[in-house]
N, CA, C and O of each residue as an XYZ file, in Angstrom:
940
protein
N      28.068    -10.526     19.133
C      26.644    -10.732     19.362
C      26.016    -11.443     18.177
O      26.187    -11.018     17.034
N      25.294    -12.519     18.439
C      24.492    -13.192     17.425
C      23.027    -12.895     17.702
O      22.521    -13.168     18.790
N      22.352    -12.332     16.704
C      20.971    -11.860     16.886
C      19.986    -12.757     16.162
O      20.137    -13.035     14.973
N      18.965    -13.211     16.899
C      17.834    -13.935     16.316
C      16.599    -13.032     16.367
O      16.201    -12.582     17.441
N      15.996    -12.769     15.207
C      14.770    -11.979     15.129
C      13.588    -12.940     15.046
O      13.572    -13.843     14.210
N      12.605    -12.741     15.914
C      11.432    -13.614     15.980
C      10.193    -12.787     15.649
O       9.917    -11.779     16.298
N       9.451    -13.224     14.632
C       8.291    -12.472     14.151
C       7.037    -13.346     14.227
O       6.934    -14.318     13.479
N       6.085    -13.034     15.102
C       4.812    -13.774     15.117
C       3.929    -13.319     13.955
O       3.796    -12.122     13.700
N       3.327    -14.281     13.255
C       2.480    -13.975     12.105
C       1.067    -14.499     12.324
O       0.871    -15.571     12.896
N       0.097    -13.738     11.868
C      -1.282    -14.216     11.787
C      -1.986    -13.407     10.708
O      -2.326    -12.242     10.912
N      -2.200    -14.039      9.559
C      -2.864    -13.390      8.426
C      -2.172    -12.082      8.027
O      -2.799    -11.024      7.958
N      -0.870    -12.182      7.767
C      -0.073    -11.019      7.400
C       0.397    -11.092      5.949
O       1.463    -10.576      5.616
N      -0.393    -11.729      5.085
C       0.011    -11.909      3.688
C       0.362    -10.579      3.015
O       1.318    -10.510      2.243
N      -0.401     -9.532      3.302
C      -0.152     -8.245      2.654
C       1.138     -7.593      3.126
O       1.771     -6.852      2.373
N       1.535     -7.863      4.371
C       2.727     -7.228      4.933
C       4.019     -7.994      4.666
O       5.104     -7.415      4.719
N       3.912     -9.292      4.381
C       5.095    -10.146      4.386
C       6.176     -9.764      3.375
O       7.345     -9.712      3.760
N       5.860     -9.494      2.113
C       6.935     -9.126      1.184
C       7.717     -7.901      1.655
O       8.946     -7.873      1.583
N       6.999     -6.894      2.136
C       7.650     -5.686      2.634
C       8.476     -5.977      3.875
O       9.598     -5.489      4.008
N       7.915     -6.783      4.794
C       8.614     -7.135      6.027
C       9.926     -7.853      5.726
O      10.975     -7.480      6.252
N       9.868     -8.875      4.887
C      11.064     -9.664      4.594
C      12.094     -8.828      3.854
O      13.285     -8.893      4.158
N      11.636     -8.032      2.871
C      12.576     -7.181      2.132
C      13.269     -6.201      3.067
O      14.452     -5.910      2.895
N      12.543     -5.692      4.051
C      13.134     -4.741      4.990
C      14.176     -5.424      5.872
O      15.243     -4.857      6.109
N      13.894     -6.612      6.356
C      14.856     -7.327      7.201
C      16.120     -7.648      6.411
O      17.226     -7.580      6.949
N      15.961     -7.997      5.142
C      17.119     -8.305      4.302
C      18.054     -7.105      4.175
O      19.264     -7.271      4.026
N      17.496     -5.904      4.235
C      18.316     -4.694      4.074
C      19.035     -4.278      5.357
O      19.849     -3.355      5.321
N      18.763     -4.926      6.478
C      19.425     -4.540      7.720
C      20.941     -4.678      7.575
O      21.436     -5.633      6.978
N      21.657     -3.721      8.125
C      23.111     -3.707      8.005
C      23.740     -3.348      9.352
O      23.606     -2.216      9.818
N      24.437     -4.322      9.986
C      24.713     -5.676      9.516
C      23.489     -6.586      9.608
O      22.523     -6.299     10.315
N      23.564     -7.694      8.869
C      22.441     -8.630      8.830
C      22.360     -9.427     10.128
O      23.388     -9.704     10.747
N      21.141     -9.803     10.551
C      21.009    -10.676     11.730
C      21.474    -12.083     11.387
O      21.497    -12.478     10.221
N      21.841    -12.829     12.414
C      22.259    -14.212     12.197
C      21.080    -15.076     11.773
O      21.232    -15.975     10.945
N      19.906    -14.808     12.335
C      18.771    -15.718     12.164
C      17.466    -14.934     12.199
O      17.338    -13.963     12.946
N      16.490    -15.360     11.383
C      15.135    -14.815     11.434
C      14.166    -15.990     11.483
O      14.247    -16.907     10.666
N      13.245    -15.955     12.449
C      12.270    -17.026     12.620
C      10.873    -16.429     12.497
O      10.468    -15.616     13.327
N      10.136    -16.831     11.463
C       8.751    -16.415     11.270
C       7.862    -17.495     11.876
O       7.944    -18.660     11.489
N       7.015    -17.106     12.824
C       6.192    -18.085     13.548
C       4.728    -17.838     13.221
O       4.135    -16.865     13.687
N       4.148    -18.724     12.419
C       2.756    -18.558     12.012
C       1.829    -19.182     13.052
O       2.058    -20.295     13.526
N       0.779    -18.440     13.394
C      -0.156    -18.908     14.417
C      -1.461    -19.422     13.854
O      -2.501    -19.306     14.502
N      -1.428    -19.997     12.641
C      -2.644    -20.549     12.067
C      -3.316    -19.619     11.079
O      -4.543    -19.520     11.064
N      -2.539    -18.935     10.252
C      -3.102    -18.012      9.259
C      -4.034    -18.743      8.302
O      -3.782    -19.885      7.915
N      -5.116    -18.060      7.928
C      -6.046    -18.634      6.961
C      -5.927    -17.926      5.611
O      -6.668    -18.240      4.679
N      -5.000    -16.976      5.502
C      -4.700    -16.383      4.201
C      -3.479    -17.106      3.630
O      -3.216    -18.244      4.017
N      -2.743    -16.495      2.744
C      -1.604    -17.148      2.100
C      -0.277    -16.775      2.755
O       0.761    -16.786      2.093
N      -0.298    -16.448      4.035
C       0.918    -15.972      4.701
C       2.085    -16.946      4.549
O       3.176    -16.544      4.146
N       1.866    -18.209      4.866
C       2.962    -19.183      4.836
C       3.459    -19.384      3.417
O       4.669    -19.417      3.193
N       2.563    -19.517      2.456
C       2.961    -19.717      1.065
C       3.732    -18.517      0.532
O       4.746    -18.678     -0.147
N       3.253    -17.318      0.840
C       3.943    -16.107      0.389
C       5.319    -16.016      1.019
O       6.295    -15.691      0.342
N       5.405    -16.302      2.319
C       6.703    -16.259      2.998
C       7.684    -17.236      2.352
O       8.844    -16.893      2.122
N       7.226    -18.433      2.064
C       8.096    -19.423      1.432
C       8.560    -18.967      0.057
O       9.730    -19.133     -0.288
N       7.659    -18.396     -0.728
C       8.019    -17.935     -2.066
C       9.037    -16.812     -2.025
O      10.002    -16.805     -2.789
N       8.814    -15.855     -1.121
C       9.755    -14.732     -1.008
C      11.118    -15.217     -0.539
O      12.150    -14.775     -1.043
N      11.117    -16.130      0.431
C      12.385    -16.620      0.967
C      13.157    -17.446     -0.057
O      14.387    -17.429     -0.062
N      12.456    -18.161     -0.913
C      13.140    -18.924     -1.955
C      13.909    -17.996     -2.883
O      15.027    -18.307     -3.293
N      13.317    -16.869     -3.210
C      14.007    -15.918     -4.086
C      15.176    -15.251     -3.362
O      16.198    -14.949     -3.979
N      15.028    -15.023     -2.060
C      16.112    -14.411     -1.289
C      17.280    -15.366     -1.152
O      18.433    -14.972     -1.329
N      16.991    -16.611     -0.839
C      18.046    -17.583     -0.611
C      18.872    -17.842     -1.861
O      20.008    -18.308     -1.772
N      18.307    -17.542     -3.027
C      19.057    -17.717     -4.264
C      20.116    -16.633     -4.439
O      21.056    -16.794     -5.217
N      19.956    -15.520     -3.704
C      20.892    -14.405     -3.872
C      21.744    -14.119     -2.649
O      22.803    -13.503     -2.770
N      21.307    -14.551     -1.477
C      22.094    -14.312     -0.256
C      21.833    -15.409      0.758
O      20.729    -15.948      0.846
N      22.875    -15.731      1.526
C      22.745    -16.803      2.528
C      23.343    -16.383      3.871
O      23.704    -17.229      4.689
N      23.444    -15.075      4.090
C      24.040    -14.581      5.335
C      23.157    -14.916      6.525
O      23.645    -15.329      7.577
N      21.849    -14.734      6.350
C      20.894    -14.947      7.439
C      20.243    -16.318      7.306
O      19.899    -16.762      6.211
N      20.086    -16.970      8.444
C      19.429    -18.277      8.488
C      17.934    -18.053      8.740
O      17.541    -17.643      9.832
N      17.096    -18.325      7.719
C      15.659    -18.082      7.801
C      14.914    -19.366      8.136
O      15.276    -20.448      7.672
N      13.866    -19.234      8.951
C      13.009    -20.368      9.295
C      11.555    -19.918      9.277
O      11.249    -18.778      9.628
N      10.665    -20.807      8.871
C       9.225    -20.605      9.015
C       8.691    -21.792      9.796
O       8.825    -22.937      9.364
N       8.085    -21.520     10.946
C       7.539    -22.597     11.761
C       6.082    -22.285     12.094
O       5.627    -21.156     11.909
N       5.364    -23.271     12.577
C       3.972    -23.090     12.957
C       3.799    -23.298     14.457
O       4.525    -24.070     15.084
N       2.831    -22.600     15.009
C       2.602    -22.630     16.452
C       1.106    -22.488     16.702
O       0.344    -22.174     15.788
N       0.694    -22.720     17.934
C      -0.672    -22.398     18.313
C      -0.851    -20.885     18.270
O       0.112    -20.135     18.429
N      -2.081    -20.443     18.055
C      -2.347    -19.019     17.943
C      -2.119    -18.326     19.286
O      -2.335    -18.909     20.348
N      -1.678    -17.071     19.215
C      -1.379    -16.295     20.419
C       0.047    -15.805     20.355
O       0.975    -16.606     20.240
N       0.238    -14.481     20.430
C       1.584    -13.930     20.282
C       2.559    -14.511     21.290
O       3.698    -14.824     20.943
N       2.124    -14.660     22.538
C       3.035    -15.180     23.567
C       3.521    -16.575     23.198
O       4.719    -16.855     23.248
N       2.581    -17.453     22.826
C       2.960    -18.818     22.461
C       3.843    -18.833     21.221
O       4.798    -19.605     21.140
N       3.518    -17.973     20.251
C       4.305    -17.924     19.019
C       5.733    -17.441     19.294
O       6.693    -18.009     18.774
N       5.867    -16.415     20.094
C       7.208    -15.884     20.371
C       8.020    -16.851     21.219
O       9.232    -16.963     21.034
N       7.381    -17.544     22.137
C       8.091    -18.559     22.912
C       8.535    -19.714     22.030
O       9.622    -20.261     22.217
N       7.690    -20.089     21.061
C       8.065    -21.157     20.135
C       9.272    -20.743     19.306
O      10.175    -21.547     19.072
N       9.288    -19.496     18.864
C      10.431    -19.007     18.111
C      11.691    -18.960     18.951
O      12.776    -19.293     18.474
N      11.549    -18.547     20.202
C      12.711    -18.460     21.096
C      13.335    -19.826     21.342
O      14.550    -19.931     21.509
N      12.515    -20.875     21.364
C      13.038    -22.224     21.578
C      13.950    -22.652     20.427
O      14.904    -23.402     20.631
N      13.655    -22.175     19.228
C      14.451    -22.518     18.053
C      15.646    -21.592     17.867
O      16.571    -21.915     17.121
N      15.633    -20.450     18.535
C      16.650    -19.428     18.304
C      18.041    -19.896     18.724
O      18.213    -20.535     19.762
N      19.020    -19.564     17.900
C      20.418    -19.888     18.192
C      21.221    -18.659     18.609
O      22.358    -18.786     19.064
N      20.638    -17.475     18.459
C      21.339    -16.254     18.842
C      21.410    -16.082     20.344
O      20.583    -16.623     21.077
N      22.402    -15.327     20.804
C      22.487    -15.041     22.235
C      21.666    -13.815     22.618
O      21.531    -13.492     23.798
N      21.112    -13.125     21.598
C      20.195    -12.011     21.825
C      18.953    -12.248     20.963
O      19.068    -12.602     19.789
N      17.772    -12.054     21.544
C      16.498    -12.245     20.848
C      15.833    -10.894     20.622
O      15.770    -10.066     21.531
N      15.338    -10.673     19.411
C      14.584     -9.468     19.093
C      13.195     -9.890     18.643
O      13.047    -10.639     17.677
N      12.172     -9.404     19.349
C      10.788     -9.757     19.029
C      10.178     -8.617     18.220
O      10.039     -7.495     18.706
N       9.815     -8.928     16.978
C       9.386     -7.909     16.018
C       7.976     -8.204     15.517
O       7.703     -9.306     15.040
N       7.083     -7.225     15.622
C       5.755     -7.374     15.052
C       5.838     -7.268     13.530
O       6.698     -6.570     12.993
N       4.935     -7.966     12.846
C       4.994     -8.032     11.386
C       4.733     -6.685     10.724
O       5.142     -6.477      9.581
N       4.059     -5.762     11.416
C       3.762     -4.453     10.833
C       4.680     -3.362     11.378
O       4.340     -2.180     11.335
N       5.833     -3.759     11.885
C       6.799     -2.809     12.433
C       8.123     -2.912     11.673
O       8.622     -4.014     11.443
N       8.686     -1.779     11.287
C       9.953     -1.741     10.568
C      11.066     -1.241     11.476
O      10.917     -0.235     12.169
N      12.180     -1.957     11.461
C      13.353     -1.563     12.228
C      14.147     -0.502     11.483
O      14.081     -0.441     10.256
N      14.903      0.342     12.200
C      15.862      1.216     11.512
C      16.922      0.353     10.842
O      17.220     -0.741     11.321
N      17.487      0.823      9.753
C      18.405      0.019      8.953
C      19.629     -0.420      9.746
O      20.224     -1.455      9.446
N      20.011      0.365     10.761
C      21.183      0.035     11.570
C      20.790     -0.573     12.914
O      21.534     -0.458     13.888
N      19.632     -1.216     12.969
C      19.114     -1.766     14.232
C      20.071     -2.766     14.860
O      20.258     -2.758     16.077
N      20.681     -3.630     14.051
C      21.577     -4.650     14.600
C      22.755     -4.017     15.314
O      23.131     -4.455     16.402
N      23.344     -2.987     14.711
C      24.449     -2.285     15.364
C      24.017     -1.578     16.626
O      24.751     -1.557     17.614
N      22.809     -0.990     16.602
C      22.283     -0.322     17.798
C      22.112     -1.300     18.951
O      22.442     -0.994     20.097
N      21.593     -2.477     18.632
C      21.391     -3.492     19.665
C      22.732     -3.980     20.195
O      22.886     -4.190     21.398
N      23.704     -4.162     19.299
C      25.021     -4.628     19.737
C      25.634     -3.666     20.759
O      26.199     -4.096     21.765
N      25.516     -2.367     20.493
C      26.054     -1.382     21.431
C      25.304     -1.412     22.751
O      25.911     -1.350     23.820
N      23.976     -1.507     22.674
C      23.163     -1.478     23.893
C      23.381     -2.709     24.749
O      23.466     -2.609     25.973
N      23.472     -3.873     24.116
C      23.516     -5.122     24.868
C      24.870     -5.309     25.553
O      25.019     -6.187     26.402
N      25.851     -4.490     25.187
C      27.138     -4.536     25.872
C      27.025     -3.995     27.295
O      27.865     -4.282     28.147
N      25.965     -3.199     27.545
C      25.791     -2.592     28.867
C      24.484     -2.992     29.546
O      24.358     -2.869     30.765
N      23.519     -3.466     28.775
C      22.193     -3.761     29.315
C      21.810     -5.211     29.002
O      22.323     -5.812     28.059
N      20.895     -5.759     29.817
C      20.392     -7.111     29.582
C      19.217     -7.131     28.614
O      18.919     -8.166     28.018
N      18.551     -5.995     28.456
C      17.410     -5.925     27.561
C      17.134     -4.475     27.193
O      17.710     -3.551     27.767
N      16.245     -4.296     26.230
C      15.939     -2.929     25.837
C      14.847     -2.880     24.785
O      14.232     -3.888     24.438
N      14.628     -1.668     24.290
C      13.615     -1.445     23.259
C      13.951     -0.174     22.501
O      14.794      0.610     22.938
N      13.296      0.034     21.366
C      13.469      1.218     20.539
C      12.381      2.240     20.846
O      11.327      1.897     21.382
N      12.643      3.487     20.505
C      11.559      4.453     20.425
C      10.679      4.061     19.238
O      11.103      3.290     18.377
N       9.462      4.587     19.191
C       8.515      4.224     18.145
C       7.919      5.466     17.508
O       7.732      6.489     18.167
N       7.626      5.367     16.231
C       6.810      6.374     15.536
C       5.705      5.632     14.793
O       5.906      4.519     14.307
N       4.537      6.263     14.710
C       3.417      5.694     13.955
C       3.480      6.204     12.524
O       3.793      7.373     12.296
N       3.185      5.337     11.555
C       3.337      5.717     10.147
C       2.142      6.538      9.663
O       1.379      6.115      8.795
N       2.011      7.700     10.240
C       0.919      8.602      9.898
C       1.403     10.040     10.040
O       2.227     10.353     10.899
N       0.877     10.905      9.183
C       1.202     12.334      9.272
C       0.248     13.083     10.200
O       0.402     14.286     10.408
N      -0.723     12.385     10.751
C      -1.697     13.018     11.637
C      -0.985     13.555     12.885
O      -0.322     12.785     13.581
N      -1.104     14.847     13.186
C      -0.397     15.431     14.331
C      -0.678     14.719     15.646
O       0.227     14.544     16.461
N      -1.932     14.305     15.861
C      -2.268     13.646     17.121
C      -1.519     12.328     17.263
O      -1.110     11.975     18.369
N      -1.330     11.591     16.169
C      -0.615     10.323     16.245
C       0.885     10.525     16.459
O       1.557      9.658     17.018
N       1.405     11.658     16.017
C       2.798     11.983     16.344
C       2.939     12.211     17.847
O       3.930     11.809     18.457
N       1.943     12.856     18.431
C       1.951     13.073     19.883
C       1.810     11.745     20.615
O       2.458     11.526     21.639
N       0.963     10.855     20.092
C       0.797      9.529     20.701
C       2.136      8.800     20.739
O       2.508      8.242     21.770
N       2.861      8.801     19.621
C       4.171      8.156     19.587
C       5.121      8.755     20.609
O       5.822      8.026     21.311
N       5.147     10.078     20.696
C       6.011     10.761     21.669
C       5.656     10.352     23.093
O       6.544     10.092     23.905
N       4.366     10.294     23.401
C       3.938      9.937     24.751
C       4.259      8.474     25.081
O       4.616      8.157     26.215
N       4.130      7.589     24.092
C       4.507      6.186     24.315
C       5.976      6.103     24.715
O       6.330      5.382     25.647
N       6.824      6.837     24.013
C       8.261      6.792     24.296
C       8.592      7.380     25.664
O       9.421      6.835     26.393
N       7.945      8.487     26.012
C       8.201      9.108     27.312
C       7.721      8.224     28.458
O       8.416      8.062     29.461
N       6.523      7.653     28.301
C       5.997      6.764     29.332
C       6.911      5.551     29.516
O       7.152      5.104     30.637
N       7.410      5.033     28.405
C       8.278      3.867     28.458
C       9.567      4.173     29.214
O      10.043      3.348     29.995
N      10.130      5.352     28.986
C      11.351      5.736     29.709
C      11.075      5.881     31.206
O      11.882      5.470     32.041
N       9.953      6.459     31.524
C       9.622      6.715     32.924
C       9.323      5.421     33.675
O       9.756      5.252     34.815
N       8.583      4.505     33.040
C       8.097      3.315     33.719
C       8.949      2.067     33.474
O       8.747      1.046     34.130
N       9.901      2.141     32.536
C      10.703      0.961     32.142
C       9.815     -0.181     31.670
O      10.077     -1.354     31.940
N       8.750      0.199     30.953
C       7.812     -0.758     30.367
C       7.734     -0.468     28.870
O       7.606      0.686     28.462
N       7.810     -1.512     28.062
C       7.728     -1.347     26.610
C       6.560     -2.132     26.061
O       6.106     -3.099     26.672
N       6.070     -1.713     24.900
C       5.052     -2.473     24.184
C       5.734     -3.275     23.078
O       6.873     -2.995     22.706
N       5.023     -4.274     22.560
C       5.595     -5.093     21.509
C       5.941     -4.307     20.266
O       6.846     -4.696     19.529
N       5.240     -3.197     20.010
C       5.529     -2.362     18.843
C       6.900     -1.696     18.931
O       7.397     -1.176     17.932
N       7.511     -1.704     20.103
C       8.816     -1.056     20.279
C       9.986     -2.008     20.059
O      11.129     -1.657     20.352
N       9.717     -3.197     19.553
C      10.768     -4.156     19.193
C      11.676     -4.457     20.395
O      12.827     -4.022     20.441
N      11.146     -5.200     21.352
C      11.876     -5.556     22.568
C      12.990     -6.546     22.233
O      12.764     -7.520     21.514
N      14.189     -6.295     22.754
C      15.309     -7.227     22.588
C      15.844     -7.623     23.959
O      15.866     -6.816     24.887
N      16.274     -8.877     24.072
C      16.646     -9.459     25.365
C      17.778    -10.468     25.169
O      17.803    -11.201     24.180
N      18.695    -10.496     26.104
C      19.657    -11.595     26.114
C      18.896    -12.905     26.301
O      18.011    -12.996     27.151
N      19.234    -13.903     25.519
C      18.491    -15.153     25.590
C      18.577    -15.772     26.982
O      17.606    -16.360     27.458
N      19.718    -15.648     27.630
C      19.872    -16.227     28.969
C      18.902    -15.588     29.956
O      18.368    -16.274     30.828
N      18.668    -14.280     29.830
C      17.731    -13.580     30.717
C      16.300    -13.977     30.378
O      15.479    -14.180     31.273
N      15.999    -14.090     29.082
C      14.662    -14.515     28.651
C      14.322    -15.878     29.238
O      13.206    -16.094     29.712
N      15.276    -16.791     29.208
C      15.050    -18.128     29.765
C      14.956    -18.075     31.286
O      14.201    -18.838     31.890
N      15.713    -17.186     31.901
C      15.701    -17.069     33.367
C      14.329    -16.674     33.893
O      13.908    -17.147     34.949
N      13.617    -15.794     33.150
C      12.300    -15.345     33.617
C      11.166    -16.219     33.080
O       9.995    -15.952     33.350
N      11.511    -17.263     32.321
C      10.491    -18.188     31.844
C       9.805    -17.781     30.559
O       8.745    -18.311     30.226
N      10.407    -16.828     29.819
C       9.837    -16.405     28.544
C       8.600    -15.541     28.707
O       8.335    -15.006     29.783
N       7.842    -15.411     27.616
C       6.612    -14.633     27.669
C       5.560    -15.364     28.499
O       5.433    -16.583     28.387
N       4.814    -14.653     29.320
C       3.741    -15.297     30.088
C       2.646    -15.777     29.146
O       2.369    -15.136     28.132
N       2.030    -16.888     29.476
C       0.994    -17.481     28.633
C      -0.329    -16.783     28.881
O      -1.171    -17.273     29.634
N      -0.508    -15.628     28.239
C      -1.748    -14.870     28.366
C      -2.053    -14.207     27.034
O      -1.131    -13.932     26.266
N      -3.331    -13.939     26.734
C      -3.721    -13.484     25.398
C      -3.531    -11.998     25.135
O      -3.628    -11.566     23.986
N      -3.266    -11.211     26.158
C      -3.091     -9.762     25.996
C      -2.190     -9.264     27.122
O      -2.106     -9.883     28.182
N      -1.518     -8.138     26.882
C      -0.613     -7.543     27.859
C       0.586     -8.445     28.170
O       1.229     -8.291     29.208
N       0.880     -9.379     27.275
C       2.033    -10.246     27.513
C       3.336     -9.456     27.482
O       4.284     -9.799     28.188
N       3.392     -8.398     26.667
C       4.596     -7.575     26.617
C       4.756     -6.756     27.901
O       5.869     -6.591     28.401
N       3.650     -6.249     28.427
C       3.686     -5.485     29.669
C       4.155     -6.375     30.824
O       4.999     -5.970     31.623
N       3.609     -7.573     30.907
C       3.981     -8.490     31.982
C       5.441     -8.913     31.854
O       6.146     -9.029     32.857
N       5.895     -9.144     30.625
C       7.304     -9.487     30.402
C       8.215     -8.389     30.934
O       9.194     -8.669     31.627
N       7.893     -7.141     30.610
C       8.723     -6.016     31.042
C       8.693     -5.839     32.554
O       9.700     -5.466     33.155
N       7.551     -6.104     33.171
C       7.473     -6.021     34.633
C       8.447     -7.004     35.269
O       9.086     -6.685     36.271
N       8.564     -8.190     34.694
C       9.486     -9.190     35.221
C      10.933     -8.806     34.930
O      11.818     -8.994     35.764
N      11.159     -8.267     33.732
C      12.521     -7.903     33.345
C      13.070     -6.755     34.190
O      14.241     -6.768     34.570
N      12.233     -5.766     34.484
C      12.759     -4.599     35.194
C      13.051     -4.901     36.664
O      13.683     -4.092     37.343
N      12.598     -6.062     37.167
C      13.025     -6.487     38.500
C      14.493     -6.915     38.473
O      15.172     -6.911     39.500
N      14.969     -7.282     37.283
C      16.356     -7.702     37.126
C      17.249     -6.517     36.767
O      18.327     -6.348     37.337
N      16.797     -5.704     35.824
C      17.616     -4.566     35.383
C      16.759     -3.587     34.592
O      15.735     -3.964     34.023
N      17.182     -2.336     34.561
C      16.511     -1.330     33.756
C      16.834     -1.563     32.286
O      17.888     -2.110     31.961
N      15.930     -1.149     31.389
C      16.158     -1.394     29.963
C      17.018     -0.326     29.304
O      17.154      0.790     29.805
N      17.593     -0.697     28.173
C      18.199      0.289     27.275
C      17.058      0.915     26.472
O      16.352      0.213     25.749
N      16.876      2.215     26.593
C      15.804      2.920     25.879
C      16.428      3.648     24.687
O      16.854      4.797     24.802
N      16.474      2.968     23.550
C      17.146      3.516     22.385
C      16.326      4.635     21.757
O      15.111      4.514     21.598
N      16.997      5.719     21.405
C      16.317      6.832     20.748
C      16.086      6.558     19.267
O      15.240      7.199     18.642
N      16.816      5.630     18.713
C      16.582      5.201     17.338
C      15.163      4.652     17.234
O      14.722      3.919     18.119
N      14.438      4.994     16.165
C      12.998      4.706     16.098
C      12.666      3.548     15.154
O      13.212      3.430     14.057
N      11.754      2.704     15.623
C      11.063      1.771     14.729
C       9.802      2.475     14.231
O       9.281      3.378     14.886
N       9.322      2.051     13.071
C       8.094      2.616     12.507
C       7.034      1.535     12.502
O       7.217      0.475     11.904
N       5.928      1.807     13.168
C       4.877      0.794     13.267
C       3.580      1.290     12.639
O       3.356      2.494     12.517
N       2.745      0.364     12.250
C       1.506      0.701     11.550
C       0.525      1.437     12.457
O       0.372      1.108     13.633
N      -0.130      2.435     11.884
C      -1.169      3.182     12.600
C      -2.560      2.681     12.220
O      -3.556      3.360     12.465
N      -2.627      1.475     11.613
C      -3.895      1.021     11.048
C      -4.996      0.888     12.089
O      -6.147      1.223     11.808
N      -4.667      0.404     13.293
C      -5.720      0.256     14.296
C      -6.256      1.618     14.725
O      -7.464      1.789     14.889
N      -5.370      2.576     14.906
C      -5.796      3.920     15.290
C      -6.684      4.529     14.206
O      -7.685      5.181     14.503
N      -6.305      4.307     12.948
C      -7.048      4.884     11.840
C      -8.390      4.181     11.627
O      -9.377      4.829     11.279
N      -8.436      2.876     11.832
C      -9.673      2.131     11.621
C     -10.717      2.424     12.689
O     -11.907      2.525     12.388
N     -10.273      2.562     13.941
C     -11.200      2.678     15.060
C     -11.295      4.085     15.638
O     -12.081      4.329     16.554
N     -10.498      5.011     15.110
C     -10.519      6.375     15.619
C      -9.436      6.602     16.656
O      -9.264      5.798     17.572
N      -8.708      7.698     16.509
C      -7.558      7.943     17.375
C      -7.966      8.104     18.831
O      -7.411      7.435     19.704
N      -8.934      8.987     19.110
C      -9.312      9.239     20.498
C      -9.950      8.002     21.130
O      -9.728      7.706     22.304
N     -10.734      7.295     20.343
C     -11.372      6.082     20.862
C     -10.319      5.034     21.216
O     -10.437      4.349     22.232
N      -9.290      4.911     20.376
C      -8.236      3.932     20.640
C      -7.387      4.345     21.832
O      -6.990      3.499     22.633
N      -7.106      5.637     21.957
C      -6.359      6.130     23.119
C      -7.109      5.786     24.403
O      -6.533      5.261     25.356
N      -8.404      6.092     24.408
C      -9.213      5.813     25.600
C      -9.221      4.320     25.908
O      -9.068      3.920     27.062
N      -9.400      3.495     24.875
C      -9.447      2.051     25.092
C      -8.127      1.539     25.678
O      -8.136      0.763     26.633
N      -6.999      1.965     25.114
C      -5.707      1.442     25.558
C      -5.409      1.856     27.002
O      -4.910      1.052     27.790
N      -5.711      3.096     27.342
C      -5.481      3.524     28.732
C      -6.418      2.787     29.690
O      -6.017      2.443     30.802
N      -7.654      2.543     29.272
C      -8.609      1.829     30.107
C      -8.134      0.388     30.327
O      -8.205     -0.133     31.440
N      -7.651     -0.248     29.259
C      -7.154     -1.623     29.388
C      -5.952     -1.691     30.323
O      -5.860     -2.586     31.163
N      -5.041     -0.750     30.173
C      -3.853     -0.735     31.042
C      -4.236     -0.528     32.502
O      -3.696     -1.179     33.395
N      -5.176      0.388     32.734
C      -5.615      0.643     34.110
C      -6.256     -0.608     34.708
O      -5.990     -0.965     35.856
N      -7.099     -1.264     33.921
C      -7.753     -2.468     34.426
C      -6.745     -3.603     34.634
O      -6.901     -4.415     35.545
N      -5.712     -3.655     33.786
C      -4.684     -4.685     33.993
C      -3.941     -4.414     35.297
O      -3.604     -5.342     36.031
N      -3.687     -3.138     35.579
C      -3.054     -2.753     36.843
C      -3.942     -3.154     38.020
O      -3.442     -3.484     39.095
N      -5.278     -3.125     37.812
C      -6.218     -3.535     38.856
C      -6.394     -5.055     38.908
O      -7.218     -5.574     39.661
N      -5.596     -5.762     38.085
C      -5.589     -7.235     38.050
C      -6.841     -7.837     37.415
O      -7.239     -8.951     37.755
N      -7.453     -7.108     36.506
C      -8.510     -7.705     35.691
C      -7.876     -8.768     34.805
O      -6.772     -8.569     34.297
N      -8.552     -9.885     34.614
C      -8.016    -11.012     33.857
C      -7.650    -10.605     32.429
O      -8.428     -9.913     31.773
N      -6.474    -11.024     31.932
C      -6.106    -10.765     30.534
C      -7.111    -11.340     29.543
O      -7.272    -10.797     28.449
N      -7.788    -12.424     29.902
C      -8.810    -12.995     29.018
C      -9.984    -12.027     28.852
O     -10.509    -11.868     27.751
N     -10.386    -11.392     29.933
C     -11.471    -10.403     29.872
C     -11.029     -9.200     29.049
O     -11.792     -8.699     28.222
N      -9.805     -8.733     29.267
C      -9.286     -7.581     28.527
C      -9.162     -7.898     27.045
O      -9.426     -7.044     26.199
N      -8.767     -9.107     26.733
C      -8.621     -9.516     25.338
C      -9.960     -9.472     24.609
O     -10.029     -9.057     23.452
N     -11.022     -9.901     25.286
C     -12.354     -9.853     24.679
C     -12.768     -8.416     24.394
O     -13.362     -8.138     23.352
N     -12.464     -7.506     25.302
C     -12.800     -6.096     25.092
C     -11.961     -5.476     23.992
O     -12.453     -4.642     23.231
N     -10.709     -5.871     23.899
C      -9.796     -5.318     22.892
C     -10.270     -5.671     21.483
O     -10.276     -4.814     20.598
N     -10.666     -6.922     21.271
C     -11.058     -7.346     19.930
C     -12.543     -7.114     19.650
O     -13.006     -7.313     18.527
N     -13.281     -6.696     20.671
C     -14.691     -6.365     20.454
C     -14.840     -4.979     19.849
O     -15.872     -4.664     19.258
N     -13.804     -4.145     19.995
C     -13.895     -2.765     19.496
C     -14.204     -2.731     17.995
O     -14.315     -1.652     17.412
């Protein structure tokens, strides 16, 4: 298995050193990592280049790329997938950390499944957020739907077969999974990724829970993703 990790970036200057250092520690290392910037106005691209220059001086196992794309996670991830040389694609959010043995976990899973995702934990000691993480994982197993925070991985041939991520500003991960599960059920790995709880902490846990369930319900009712996106970022 050759693994390409694709990371969409938008103003992630504060996260980038930690993100890159964490990917470097993966064992075994991925074949390729593609950072796709969507028009950052901070120093994301410059910081990424500086960190990668220091990494490349000490190791050359992984093939690193930094490319630019139009803003929007779907467009950014599709742009990264076009450049990917791996036969398996892993879509990773910049504020999400993989388990150190993620590559091996994916290799085992992809031998039996066409796609999959990890369980998730939120990086908070707040008891309610631990319950939120547990419920996300249980819902995902029941519905065969994953969120982008769960580090979705897919055989590249299957990703191309379904036309990649849908061109929409929100719920692109949900729509992708709906298309994928028509082909096959996912591998639901119990190994956990750790994702940032910053949105929950900034806007309030209960308020964010209510908002996310309301958005999902309205998406199920076929409310336009553009309308949902405006409500999501208006919070």
